[in-house]
DRENDOLO-541532 format. One record per atom (N, C-alpha, C): residue in three letters; x, y, z. Coordinates in steps of 0.05 Angstrom, whole numbers, plus 5000, padded with zeros to 4 digits. Each point is the difference from the previous one (the first is absolute). Layout:
residues N
    aa     px     py     pz
   ALA      X      Y      Z
...
//
This chain:
residues 318
    aa     px     py     pz
   MET   4569   4801   4470
   MET   5003   4997   5029
   MET   5021   5020   5011
   GLN   5023   5002   4986
   GLN   5021   5017   5009
   GLN   4991   5029   5003
   ARG   4984   5009   4981
   ARG   4990   5028   5000
   ARG   4982   5004   5024
   GLU   4982   4981   5005
   GLU   4981   5003   5022
   GLU   5015   4999   5027
   PHE   5020   4982   5002
   PHE   5015   4997   5024
   PHE   5016   5026   5005
   GLU   5011   5011   4979
   GLU   5016   5025   5002
   GLU   4982   5023   5009
   ARG   4975   5001   4989
   ARG   4981   5021   5008
   ARG   4993   4998   5029
   ALA   4998   4976   5010
   ALA   4994   4996   5028
   ALA   5022   5010   5018
   LEU   5025   4995   4991
   LEU   5023   5009   5016
   LEU   5005   5030   4999
   LEU   4997   5011   4976
   LEU   5005   5029   4996
   LEU   4977   5017   5009
   GLY   4977   4988   5003
   GLY   4977   5016   5008
   GLY   4986   5015   4978
   GLY   5007   4993   4975
   GLY   4987   5014   4977
   GLY   5015   4993   4974
   GLU   4989   5011   4978
   GLU   5011   4996   4974
   GLU   5025   5018   4995
   ARG   5018   4990   4984
   ARG   5022   5017   4990
   ARG   4988   5018   4979
   LYS   5003   5026   5004
   LYS   4987   5020   4982
   LYS   5020   5020   4988
   PHE   5022   5005   5013
   PHE   5016   5023   4993
   PHE   5029   4993   4993
   THR   5012   5016   4983
   THR   5028   4998   4994
   THR   5016   5015   5021
   ARG   5026   4998   4997
   ARG   5018   5013   5020
   ARG   4995   5030   5000
   LEU   4997   5012   4976
   LEU   4996   5029   4999
   LEU   4973   5008   5010
   GLU   4980   4984   4994
   GLU   4973   5006   5008
   GLU   4996   4999   5031
   VAL   5014   4981   5012
   VAL   4997   4997   5029
   VAL   5013   5024   5014
   SER   5022   5010   4990
   SER   5013   5023   5013
   SER   4983   5025   4995
   GLN   4988   5003   4977
   GLN   4983   5023   4995
   GLN   4976   5001   5018
   ARG   4987   4976   5004
   ARG   4977   4999   5017
   ARG   5007   5004   5029
   ALA   5024   4993   5008
   ALA   5009   5004   5027
   ALA   5009   5029   5005
   GLY   5004   5015   4978
   GLY   5007   5028   5003
   GLY   5029   5004   5006
   ILE   5018   4982   4991
   ILE   5029   5003   5004
   ILE   5014   4994   4974
   SER   5025   5008   4998
   SER   5016   4996   4976
   SER   5005   4970   4995
   SER   5004   4993   4975
   SER   5006   4972   4994
   SER   5026   4991   5012
   GLU   5019   5019   5002
   GLU   5026   4994   5012
   GLU   4997   4993   5030
   ARG   4984   5016   5014
   ARG   4996   4995   5028
   ARG   4984   4974   5004
   ALA   4981   4994   4984
   ALA   4985   4975   5002
   ALA   5018   4976   4995
   GLU   5018   5003   4980
   GLU   5018   4978   4994
   GLU   5020   4996   5023
   ARG   5009   5021   5012
   ARG   5018   4998   5023
   ARG   4987   4985   5023
   MET   4975   5007   5006
   MET   4986   4987   5021
   MET   4994   4971   4994
   TRP   4993   4994   4974
   TRP   4995   4973   4991
   TRP   5024   4982   5004
   HIS   5024   5011   4992
   HIS   5025   4984   5004
   HIS   5006   4997   5030
   ALA   4996   5021   5016
   ALA   5005   4998   5028
   ALA   4982   4979   5014
   LEU   4976   4997   4990
   LEU   4982   4980   5011
   LEU   5008   4971   4992
   GLY   5019   4998   4981
   GLY   5011   4974   4993
   GLY   4990   4988   4974
   PHE   4988   5017   4983
   PHE   4988   4989   4975
   PHE   5017   5008   4976
   ALA   4999   4983   4979
   ALA   5016   5005   4976
   ALA   4987   5022   4983
   THR   5016   5011   4982
   THR   4990   5020   4981
   THR   4979   4988   4982
   VAL   4979   5015   4996
   VAL   4978   4991   4982
   VAL   5002   5016   4974
   PRO   4999   4987   4976
   PRO   5001   5015   4975
   PRO   4978   5021   4998
   ASP   5006   5021   4986
   ASP   4981   5023   4998
   ASP   4972   4992   4990
   ASP   4999   4981   4982
   ASP   4974   4994   4987
   ASP   4986   4976   5013
   GLU   5010   4990   5022
   GLU   4988   4977   5013
   GLU   4979   5009   5020
   VAL   4976   4989   4998
   VAL   4979   5005   5019
   VAL   5004   4982   5024
   ALA   5011   5012   5022
   ALA   5009   4983   5022
   ALA   4989   5010   5027
   PHE   4987   5022   5002
   PHE   4993   5012   5026
   PHE   4970   5002   5004
   THR   4993   5000   5026
   THR   4972   5001   5008
   THR   4994   5026   5015
   ASP   4974   5002   5007
   ASP   4992   5024   5016
   ASP   5015   5001   5026
   ASP   5006   4976   5012
   ASP   5014   4999   5025
   ASP   5029   5011   4997
   ASP   5012   4995   4977
   ASP   5027   5011   4995
   ASP   5000   5031   5000
   VAL   4979   5011   4988
   VAL   4997   5029   4999
   VAL   4997   5010   5029
   GLU   4983   4988   5016
   GLU   4996   5009   5027
   GLU   5025   4997   5017
   ALA   5015   4978   4996
   ALA   5025   4997   5015
   ALA   5020   5022   4994
   LEU   5003   5007   4975
   LEU   5018   5022   4992
   LEU   4991   5026   5013
   ARG   4974   5005   5000
   ARG   4989   5024   5012
   ARG   5007   5001   5030
   LEU   4997   4978   5013
   LEU   5005   4999   5029
   LEU   5029   5005   5006
   VAL   5018   4987   4986
   VAL   5029   5004   5005
   VAL   5007   5029   4995
   ALA   4990   5011   4977
   ALA   5007   5028   4994
   ALA   4988   5019   5020
   ALA   4976   4994   5010
   ALA   4987   5018   5020
   ALA   5016   5001   5026
   LEU   5013   4978   5008
   LEU   5015   5000   5024
   LEU   5023   5020   4998
   GLU   5012   5002   4977
   GLU   5022   5019   4996
   GLU   4988   5028   4997
   ASP   4980   5003   4983
   ASP   4989   5026   4995
   ASP   4989   5013   5025
   ASP   4990   4984   5019
   ASP   4989   5011   5025
   ASP   5021   5002   5022
   ASN   5026   4995   4992
   ASN   5023   5003   5018
   ASN   5000   4979   5022
   PHE   4987   4978   4996
   PHE   5002   4978   5020
   PHE   5026   4984   4995
   VAL   5008   4999   4975
   VAL   5025   4986   4992
   VAL   5017   5019   4984
   ALA   5026   5003   5008
   ALA   5018   5017   4985
   ALA   5005   4989   4972
   GLU   5005   5018   4981
   GLU   5004   4992   4972
   GLU   5021   4978   4997
   GLU   5022   5003   5015
   GLU   5022   4980   4997
   GLU   4993   4973   5013
   MET   4978   4999   5016
   MET   4992   4975   5013
   MET   4979   4985   4984
   GLU   4989   5013   4979
   GLU   4977   4987   4986
   GLU   5008   4973   4989
   SER   5023   4999   4986
   SER   5008   4975   4988
   SER   5008   4979   5021
   SER   5012   5010   5022
   SER   5008   4981   5021
   SER   4975   4988   5013
   LEU   4979   5016   5004
   LEU   4975   4990   5011
   LEU   4988   4979   4982
   ALA   4999   5007   4974
   ALA   4989   4980   4980
   ALA   5017   4975   4999
   ARG   5026   5003   5002
   ARG   5018   4977   4998
   ARG   4995   4981   5024
   LYS   4999   5011   5024
   LYS   4995   4983   5024
   LYS   4973   4986   4999
   LEU   4980   5015   4992
   LEU   4973   4988   4997
   LEU   5001   4977   4980
   GLY   5013   5006   4977
   GLY   5002   4979   4979
   GLY   5014   4975   5009
   GLN   5023   5004   5014
   GLN   5016   4977   5009
   GLN   4985   4983   5020
   THR   4987   5014   5019
   THR   4985   4986   5021
   THR   4976   4985   4989
   GLN   4985   5013   4982
   GLN   4976   4987   4989
   GLN   5008   4979   4980
   SER   5022   5003   4986
   SER   5009   4979   4981
   SER   5006   4974   5015
   ARG   5013   5001   5022
   ARG   5006   4976   5016
   ARG   4974   4987   5010
   LEU   4982   5017   5009
   LEU   4975   4990   5010
   LEU   4984   4987   4978
   ALA   4999   5013   4977
   ALA   4985   4989   4977
   ALA   5012   4974   4990
   SER   5027   4998   5000
   SER   5012   4975   4991
   SER   4992   4977   5018
   TRP   5001   5005   5026
   TRP   4992   4979   5019
   TRP   4971   4993   4997
   GLN   4982   5020   4998
   GLN   4971   4995   4998
   GLN   4993   4985   4974
   SER   5013   5008   4978
   SER   4993   4987   4974
   SER   5009   4971   5001
   ALA   5023   4994   5012
   ALA   5009   4972   5002
   ALA   4981   4984   5018
   MET   4991   5013   5021
   MET   4981   4986   5018
   MET   4973   4995   4985
   PHE   4991   5019   4984
   PHE   4975   4996   4986
   PHE   5003   4979   4978
   LEU   5022   4999   4987
   LEU   5005   4980   4979
   LEU   5001   4972   5012
   ASP   5012   4998   5024
   ASP   5001   4974   5014
   ASP   4971   4991   5007
   PHE   4985   5020   5009
   PHE   4971   4994   5006
   PHE   4985   4990   4976
   LEU   5004   5014   4977
   LEU   4986   4992   4976
   LEU   5008   4972   4991
   ALA   5027   4994   5002
   ALA   5009   4974   4992
   ALA   4988   4977   5016
   GLY   4995   5006   5025
   GLY   4989   4979   5017
   GLY   4969   4999   5000
   SER   4988   5022   4992
   SER   4970   5001   5001
   SER   4987   4989   4975
   LYS   5014   5000   4977
   LYS   4989   4990   4974
   LYS   4975   5016   4992
   LEU   5000   5026   5005
   LEU   4978   5017   4992
   LEU   5000   5005   4970
   SER   4977   5005   4989
   SER   4999   5008   4972
   SER   5010   5029   4997
   ALA   5003   5008   4975
   ALA   5010   5028   4996
   ALA   4981   5020   5011
   ASP   4974   4997   4995
   ASP   4980   5019   5010
   ASP   4999   5000   5031
   GLU   5003   4977   5012
   GLU   5000   4998   5029
   GLU   5025   5013   5012
   ALA   5023   4997   4986
   ALA   5025   5013   5010
   ALA   4997   5030   4999
   ILE   4988   5011   4979
   ILE   4996   5029   4998
   ILE   4981   5009   5022
   GLU   4979   4985   5005
   GLU   4981   5007   5021
   GLU   5014   5001   5028
   VAL   5017   4979   5005
   VAL   5014   4999   5025
   VAL   5019   5024   5003
   ALA   5014   5007   4979
   ALA   5018   5023   5000
   ALA   4985   5025   5006
   GLY   4976   5003   4988
   GLY   4984   5024   5005
   GLY   4991   5002   5029
   GLN   4995   4978   5013
   GLN   4993   5000   5028
   GLN   5023   5003   5019
   LEU   5023   4989   4992
   LEU   5024   5001   5017
   LEU   5013   5028   5001
   LEU   5001   5013   4977
   LEU   5014   5026   4999
   LEU   4989   5020   5021
   PRO   4974   5005   5001
   PRO   4990   5020   5020
   PRO   5007   4992   5029
   ALA   4999   4974   5005
   ALA   5007   4991   5028
   ALA   5029   5005   5006
   MET   5018   4995   4980
   MET   5028   5005   5004
   MET   5006   5029   5003
   GLU   4986   5017   4984
   GLU   5004   5029   5002
   GLU   4992   5010   5028
   ARG   4978   4990   5010
   ARG   4991   5009   5027
   ARG   5020   4991   5021
   LEU   5010   4975   4998
   LEU   5019   4990   5019
   LEU   5026   5016   4999
   GLN   5010   5006   4976
   GLN   5025   5015   4998
   GLN   4996   5029   5011
   THR   4977   5012   4995
   THR   4995   5027   5011
   THR   5000   4999   5030
   TYR   4987   4979   5011
   TYR   4999   4997   5030
   TYR   5028   4998   5011
   VAL   5016   4982   4989
   VAL   5027   4996   5011
   VAL   5017   5025   4997
   TRP   4997   5014   4977
   TRP   5015   5025   4997
   TRP   4992   5021   5021
   ARG   4974   5003   5005
   ARG   4991   5019   5019
   ARG   5010   4993   5028
   ARG   5000   4975   5007
   ARG   5010   4992   5027
   ARG   5029   5006   5003
   HIS   5016   4994   4979
   HIS   5029   5006   5001
   HIS   5004   5030   5001
   LEU   4984   5015   4986
   LEU   5003   5029   5000
   LEU   4994   5011   5027
   ALA   4979   4990   5013
   ALA   4993   5008   5027
   ALA   5023   4994   5020
   ALA   5011   4976   4997
   ALA   5022   4992   5018
   ALA   5024   5017   4996
   ALA   5007   5006   4975
   ALA   5023   5017   4994
   ALA   4996   5029   5011
   ALA   4976   5010   4996
   ALA   4994   5027   5010
   ALA   5001   5000   5030
   GLY   4991   4979   5013
   GLY   5001   4999   5029
   GLY   5028   5000   5011
   ARG   5017   4985   4986
   ARG   5029   5000   5008
   ARG   5012   5027   4997
   ALA   4993   5014   4978
   ALA   5012   5026   4995
   ALA   4991   5021   5021
   VAL   4974   4999   5007
   VAL   4990   5019   5019
   VAL   5011   4995   5028
   ALA   5002   4975   5008
   ALA   5008   4993   5027
   ALA   5030   4995   5003
   GLY   5014   5004   4978
   GLY   5029   4993   5000
   GLY   5017   5017   5018
   SER   5023   4988   5008
   SER   5019   5014   5016
   SER   5017   5018   4983
   ASP   5018   5015   5012
   ASP   5019   5017   4985
   ASP   5018   4983   4983
   GLU   5008   4977   5010
   GLU   5017   4982   4983
   GLU   4985   4991   4975
   LEU   4975   4993   5003
   LEU   4985   4992   4976
   LEU   4996   5023   4981
   ALA   4996   5024   5010
   ALA   4997   5023   4983
   ALA   5026   5005   4984
   ARG   5023   4993   5011
   ARG   5025   5003   4986
   ARG   5007   4976   4983
   GLY   4982   4981   4997
   GLY   5004   4977   4983
   GLY   5018   4979   5012
   ILE   5002   4999   5027
   ILE   5017   4980   5012
   ILE   4985   4974   5004
   ARG   5010   4979   4989
   ARG   4986   4974   5000
   ARG   5021   4977   5003
   ALA   4990   4977   5007
   ALA   5016   4976   4998
   ALA   4993   4987   4973
   VAL   5020   4991   4986
   VAL   4997   4987   4974
   VAL   5011   4972   5001
   GLY   4986   4981   4989
   GLY   5009   4972   5001
   GLY   4997   4987   4973
   PHE   5020   4983   4993
   PHE   4999   4982   4977
   PHE   4999   4972   5010
   ALA   4982   4984   4990
   ALA   4999   4971   5006
   ALA   5004   4985   4974
   ASP   5021   4983   4999
   ASP   5009   4988   4975
   ASP   5000   4970   5003
   ILE   4989   4985   4981
   ILE   5001   4971   5000
   ILE   5028   4991   4994
   VAL   5011   4982   5017
   VAL   5027   4990   4996
   VAL   5001   4980   4976
   SER   5020   5003   4983
   SER   5005   4981   4978
   SER   4976   4999   4981
   TYR   4988   5023   4995
   TYR   4976   5000   4983
   TYR   5006   4991   4972
   THR   5022   5008   4988
   THR   5007   4993   4973
   THR   5002   4969   4997
   ARG   5013   4988   5019
   ARG   5003   4970   5000
   ARG   4973   4987   5003
   LEU   4983   5011   5018
   LEU   4974   4988   5003
   LEU   4983   5003   4975
   ALA   5002   5023   4986
   ALA   4985   5004   4976
   ALA   5007   4981   4978
   ARG   5025   4992   4999
   ARG   5009   4981   4979
   ARG   4988   4972   5005
   ARG   4996   4993   5025
   ARG   4991   4973   5007
   ARG   4969   4998   5000
   MET   4986   5022   5001
   MET   4971   4999   5002
   MET   4986   5004   4973
   THR   4976   4989   4998
   THR   4983   5006   4977
   THR   4989   5028   5003
   GLU   4989   5011   4979
   GLU   4988   5026   5001
   GLU   4978   5001   5021
   THR   4984   4979   5001
   THR   4978   4999   5019
   THR   5011   5000   5029
   GLU   5020   4984   5005
   GLU   5012   4998   5027
   GLU   5012   5027   5008
   LEU   5014   5013   4981
   LEU   5013   5026   5006
   LEU   4978   5021   5005
   GLY   4979   4999   4985
   GLY   4978   5019   5005
   GLY   4987   4996   5027
   GLN   4997   4975   5008
   GLN   4989   4995   5027
   GLN   5019   5009   5022
   LEU   5026   4997   4996
   LEU   5019   5009   5020
   LEU   4999   5030   5003
   ILE   5000   5014   4978
   ILE   5000   5029   5001
   ILE   4974   5010   5013
   GLU   4978   4987   4993
   GLU   4974   5008   5011
   GLU   5000   4996   5030
   ARG   5011   4978   5010
   ARG   5001   4994   5029
   ARG   5018   5021   5014
   PHE   5023   5005   4988
   PHE   5019   5019   5012
   PHE   4988   5028   5001
   GLU   4989   5009   4978
   GLU   4988   5027   5000
   GLU   4977   5002   5020
   GLY   4983   4979   5000
   GLY   4978   5000   5019
   GLY   5008   5000   5029
   MET   5020   4983   5006
   MET   5010   4999   5027
   MET   5013   5027   5009
   ALA   5016   5011   4982
   ALA   5012   5026   5006
   ALA   4980   5022   5004
   ALA   4980   5001   4982
   ALA   4979   5020   5003
   ALA   4985   4998   5026
   ASP   4994   4975   5008
   ASP   4985   4996   5026
   ASP   5017   5008   5024
   VAL   5025   4991   5000
   VAL   5018   5006   5023
   VAL   5005   5030   5002
   VAL   5006   5013   4977
   VAL   5006   5029   5001
   VAL   4976   5015   5010
   ALA   4976   4995   4989
   ALA   4976   5014   5008
   ALA   4993   4995   5029
   LEU   5003   4975   5009
   LEU   4993   4994   5028
   LEU   5017   5015   5020
   ASN   5025   5006   4992
   ASN   5019   5013   5018
   ASN   5004   5030   4994
   GLY   4980   5011   4986
   GLY   5000   5029   4997
   GLY   5017   5011   4977
   GLY   5009   4983   4982
   GLY   5016   5010   4978
   GLY   4984   5001   4974
   ARG   5014   5008   4978
   ARG   4987   5001   4974
   ARG   5019   4989   4979
   VAL   4989   4982   4983
   VAL   5016   4989   4978
   VAL   5001   5022   4978
   ILE   5023   5007   4992
   ILE   5003   5020   4979
   ILE   4999   4987   4973
   LYS   5014   4977   4996
   LYS   4998   4986   4975
   LYS   5011   4972   5004
   SER   4990   4982   4983
   SER   5010   4972   4999
   SER   5014   4996   4973
   MET   5023   4988   5001
   MET   5016   4996   4975
   MET   5006   4970   4997
   GLY   4980   4984   5000
   GLY   5005   4971   4997
   GLY   5012   4987   5024
   ASP   5026   5000   5002
   ASP   5014   4988   5022
   ASP   5006   5019   5023
   GLU   4990   5025   4998
   GLU   5008   5020   5019
   GLU   4976   5018   5007
   VAL   4998   5008   5025
   VAL   4979   5018   5009
   VAL   5013   5024   5014
   LEU   4991   5024   4992
   LEU   5010   5025   5013
   LEU   4977   5010   5018
   PHE   5006   5005   5025
   PHE   4980   5011   5018
   PHE   5011   5023   5017
   VAL   4982   5016   5010
   VAL   5008   5022   5018
   VAL   4982   4999   5025
   THR   5011   5011   5022
   THR   4985   5003   5025
   THR   5006   5028   5010
   ASP   4982   5009   5018
   ASP   5003   5027   5011
   ASP   5021   5002   5022
   THR   5007   4978   5013
   THR   5019   5000   5021
   THR   5021   4977   4996
   ALA   5023   5004   5013
   ALA   5020   4979   4999
   ALA   4991   4974   5013
   ALA   4985   5002   5022
   ALA   4990   4977   5014
   ALA   4980   4984   4983
   GLN   4983   5014   4985
   GLN   4982   4987   4982
   GLN   5015   4985   4978
   GLY   5022   5013   4990
   GLY   5016   4988   4979
   GLY   5012   4974   5009
   ALA   5012   5000   5024
   ALA   5012   4976   5011
   ALA   4979   4978   5005
   THR   4977   5009   5010
   THR   4978   4981   5005
   THR   4991   4986   4975
   VAL   4996   5016   4979
   VAL   4992   4989   4974
   VAL   5020   4979   4990
   ALA   5026   5008   5001
   ALA   5021   4983   4989
   ALA   5001   4973   5015
   LEU   5000   5002   5027
   LEU   5002   4975   5016
   LEU   4974   4983   4997
   ALA   4977   5013   4999
   ALA   4975   4985   4996
   ALA   4999   4986   4973
   LEU   5011   5013   4980
   LEU   5001   4988   4973
   LEU   5019   4975   5000
   GLN   5023   5003   5013
   GLN   5018   4977   5002
   GLN   4986   4977   5015
   GLU   4987   5006   5021
   GLU   4986   4980   5016
   GLU   4977   4986   4984
   ALA   4986   5016   4984
   ALA   4978   4988   4984
   ALA   5011   4981   4979
   VAL   5023   5008   4987
   VAL   5012   4982   4980
   VAL   5010   4974   5013
   THR   5012   5003   5024
   THR   5010   4976   5014
   THR   4977   4982   5007
   ALA   4978   5011   5009
   ALA   4977   4984   5008
   ALA   4988   4986   4977
   ALA   5002   5012   4976
   ALA   4988   4988   4976
   ALA   5015   4974   4991
   GLU   5026   4998   5007
   GLU   5017   4977   4995
   GLU   5006   4996   4970
   ASP   4980   5001   4983
   ASP   5006   4994   4971
   ASP   5005   5026   4984
   MET   5004   5022   5014
   MET   5007   5025   4987
   MET   5031   5004   5001
   PRO   5012   5011   4979
   PRO   5028   5005   5000
   PRO   5008   5021   5020
   GLU   5024   5001   5009
   GLU   5009   5019   5020
   GLU   5001   5028   4988
   LEU   5000   5020   5018
   LEU   5001   5028   4992
   LEU   5025   5013   5012
   ARG   5008   5021   4986
   ARG   5019   5019   5011
   ARG   4986   5027   5003
   ILE   5003   5014   5022
   ILE   4986   5025   5004
   ILE   5020   5022   5009
   GLY   5000   5022   4986
   GLY   5017   5023   5008
   GLY   4982   5023   5008
   LEU   5008   5014   5021
   LEU   4985   5023   5010
   LEU   5018   5025   5002
   SER   4988   5022   4994
   SER   5014   5026   5003
   SER   4980   5021   5010
   TYR   5011   5021   5012
   TYR   4982   5020   5013
   TYR   5011   5028   4994
   GLY   4982   5017   4992
   GLY   5008   5028   4995
   GLY   4980   5014   4981
   SER   5009   5022   4989
   SER   4983   5016   4983
   SER   4998   4989   4972
   ILE   4976   4997   4990
   ILE   4996   4990   4973
   ILE   4983   5019   4984
   LEU   5002   4998   4974
   LEU   4982   5015   4982
   LEU   4977   4982   4993
   ILE   4976   5009   5007
   ILE   4975   4985   4993
   ILE   4987   5015   4977
   ARG   4999   4987   4977
   ARG   4990   5013   4976
   ARG   4982   4981   4984
   LEU   4975   5008   4997
   LEU   4981   4985   4984
   LEU   4999   4970   5008
   GLY   5001   4996   5026
   GLY   4997   4973   5010
   GLY   5025   4984   5002
   ASP   5022   5010   4990
   ASP   5026   4986   5001
   ASP   5018   5015   5019
   VAL   5023   4987   5007
   VAL   5019   5012   5019
   VAL   5028   5000   4988
   TYR   5015   5021   5006
   TYR   5026   5003   4988
   TYR   5020   5011   5022
   GLY   5025   4998   4994
   GLY   5020   5012   5017
   GLY   5021   4980   5011
   GLU   5019   5011   5014
   GLU   5022   4984   5011
   GLU   4990   4978   5019
   VAL   4980   5006   5015
   VAL   4989   4980   5019
   VAL   4990   4975   4985
   VAL   4987   5004   4977
   VAL   4991   4978   4984
   VAL   5024   4984   4989
   ASN   5020   5014   4991
   ASN   5024   4987   4989
   ASN   5014   4984   5022
   LEU   5001   5011   5024
   LEU   5013   4985   5022
   LEU   4985   4975   5007
   ALA   4974   5001   5001
   ALA   4984   4976   5006
   ALA   5006   4978   4979
   ALA   5002   5008   4974
   ALA   5005   4981   4979
   ALA   5028   4988   5003
   ARG   5020   5017   5007
   ARG   5028   4989   5003
   ARG   5001   4981   5024
   LEU   4986   5006   5022
   LEU   5000   4983   5023
   LEU   4987   4973   4994
   THR   4979   5001   4984
   THR   4987   4975   4992
   THR   5019   4982   4986
   ALA   5016   5011   4982
   ALA   5019   4984   4984
   ALA   5021   4988   5018
   GLU   5007   5014   5022
   GLU   5021   4990   5019
   GLU   4989   4981   5021
   CYS   4974   4998   5002
   CYS   4987   4986   5022
   CYS   5001   4969   4996
   LYS   5004   4985   5021
   LYS   4999   4971   4999
   LYS   4971   4991   4999
   PRO   4995   4977   4987
   PRO   4972   4990   4999
   PRO   4988   4997   5028
   GLY   4975   5009   5002
   GLY   4985   4997   5025
   GLY   5006   5022   5020
   ARG   5016   5020   4993
   ARG   5008   5021   5019
   ARG   4989   5027   4992
   VAL   5003   5019   5018
   VAL   4993   5028   4996
   VAL   5024   5018   5006
   LEU   5007   5017   4981
   LEU   5022   5019   5005
   LEU   4989   5028   4999
   ALA   5011   5017   5017
   ALA   4992   5029   5001
   ALA   5024   5018   4998
   ASP   4996   5024   4992
   ASP   5022   5020   4999
   ASP   5003   5013   5027
   ARG   5020   5018   5001
   ARG   5008   5013   5026
   ARG   4977   5017   5010
   GLU   4986   5014   4982
   GLU   4979   5018   5009
   GLU   4976   4984   5012
   LEU   4993   4978   4988
   LEU   4978   4985   5011
   LEU   5008   4987   5027
   ALA   5025   4991   5001
   ALA   5010   4988   5025
   ALA   5000   5021   5023
   ALA   5007   5025   4993
   ALA   5000   5021   5020
   ALA   4972   5006   5009
   ALA   4981   5000   4981
   ALA   4972   5006   5008
   ALA   4989   4978   5018
   LEU   5010   4976   4998
   LEU   4990   4977   5016
   LEU   5017   4996   5026
   ASP   5020   5016   5003
   ASP   5017   4997   5024
   ASP   4984   5002   5025
   GLY   5002   4980   5017
   GLY   4985   4999   5025
   GLY   4972   4991   4998
   HIS   4990   4993   4976
   HIS   4973   4990   4997
   HIS   4998   4972   5012
   PRO   4981   4996   5017
   PRO   4999   4974   5014
   PRO   4992   4976   4983
   ALA   4990   5005   4976
   ALA   4990   4978   4983
   ALA   5022   4989   4982
   PHE   5023   5014   4997
   PHE   5019   4992   4980
   PHE   5028   4998   5012
   ARG   5016   4983   4988
   ARG   5029   4999   5006
   ARG   5015   5004   4974
   LEU   5020   5018   5000
   LEU   5016   5006   4977
   LEU   5029   4994   5005
   ARG   5013   4989   4979
   ARG   5028   4992   5003
   ARG   5015   5012   4976
   ARG   5020   5016   5007
   ARG   5016   5013   4979
   ARG   5018   4979   4986
   LEU   5000   5000   4974
   LEU   5017   4982   4984
   LEU   5024   5014   4988
   ARG   5017   4986   4987
   ARG   5023   5012   4988
   ARG   4992   5018   4976
   ARG   5016   5020   4996
   ARG   4995   5018   4978
   ARG   5002   4985   4973
   VAL   4984   5008   4981
   VAL   5000   4988   4974
   VAL   5004   5022   4979
   SER   5010   4993   4977
   SER   5003   5019   4978
   SER   4982   4991   4977
   VAL   4980   5017   4994
   VAL   4981   4993   4979
   VAL   5000   5024   4980
   ARG   4986   4996   4978
   ARG   4999   5021   4980
   ARG   4989   5025   5011
   GLY   5015   5021   5000
   GLY   4991   5026   5009
   GLY   5006   5005   5030
   TYR   5006   4979   5015
   TYR   5005   5003   5029
   TYR   5023   4983   5008
   HIS   5023   5012   5004
   HIS   5024   4985   5006
   HIS   5004   4993   5030
   HIS   4985   5013   5017
   HIS   5002   4995   5029
   HIS   4973   4997   5012
   LEU   4984   4982   4989
   LEU   4973   4995   5010
   LEU   5001   4982   5024
   VAL   4988   5009   5022
   VAL   4999   4985   5025
   VAL   4972   4987   5003
   PRO   4998   4974   4997
   PRO   4974   4987   5003
   PRO   4995   4991   5029
   TYR   4975   4998   5008
   TYR   4993   4991   5026
   TYR   4980   4977   4996
   ALA   5005   4977   5014
   ALA   4981   4978   5000
   ALA   4978   5007   5019
   VAL   4975   4995   4991
   VAL   4976   5007   5016
   VAL   4987   4974   5008
   GLN   4994   4997   5026
   GLN   4985   4977   5011
   GLN   4980   5010   5020
   ARG   4982   4983   5007
   ARG   4982   5006   5022
   ARG   5016   4997   5026
   ALA   4992   5015   5020
   ALA   5016   5000   5025
   ALA   5000   4973   5013
   ASP   4980   4984   4996
   ASP   4999   4973   5013
   ASP   5010   4978   4982
   ALA   5012   5007   4977
   ALA   5011   4980   4982
   ALA   5028   4992   5008
   ARG   5007   4975   4994
   ARG   5027   4992   5006
   ARG   5019   5013   4980
   SER   5024   5005   5010
   SER   5020   5013   4983
   SER   5008   4982   4976
   VAL   5001   5013   4976
   VAL   5007   4985   4976
   VAL   5027   5011   4990
   PRO   5019   4983   4994
   PRO   5026   5010   4990
   PRO   4998   5013   4973
//
């Protein structure tokens, strides 16, 4: 059963050793091994028959991107690493979902293999569709972007569950998983609805970006309101920062990201804190009210000035 199930997942039989797959792909074994590791897979012994025709084709595709100058040589491993990390998370979630389905369905081994064979093409088509839609949206933003967007200026936000460690100790694994699923789902919906993008979820924390300061403030306040309305969700702390960031392979880096994280750590439960640059960008905006707070000293920033962010029609909170 295991061999048949594996064949259904891999799309074919294991035929080649590590050296054979690199020879068939037309690249050196060292380069193939480097890409294999970057994709997130362990070293395979030289004499083990572990690779399929699809592995050969994948190595050819990655190599062709560099050879045709679409991807710089120094970016090849980074590209493979990001693809591997993203797909690994997706595969872990999908495999757990499929195993839960099998446990509840009481299918025979042959029936389970048949279901997997039917499910895989559907999931591949769905993933391709979602990827193309996101690619079109990203390209649209790039083409129609302002000068600020061209220079990488964005609002960055961190949303963090308050007292997550204490909550995790009190909850069962199932309860904790349900909490994280609800939090990530709520954050993804609110961020997307208000024009932002979730960069990554880290269990008790979500990192998001928006193209404008106003969108960043809107996302943060809407997320706090959604958690409050849910009643049984733990409170959040949200920190916002605004400025130039480095966007690389789907992730974001730079001082603005660090500032948002530091502000989140300083934020009181249920509130939103912003840095000076985001507050300045929102100055005079009719939808928001900002209140300067006392300077704080945090790691890397000894004179950080936070601003409390509220909706203009909200009552003042001390």
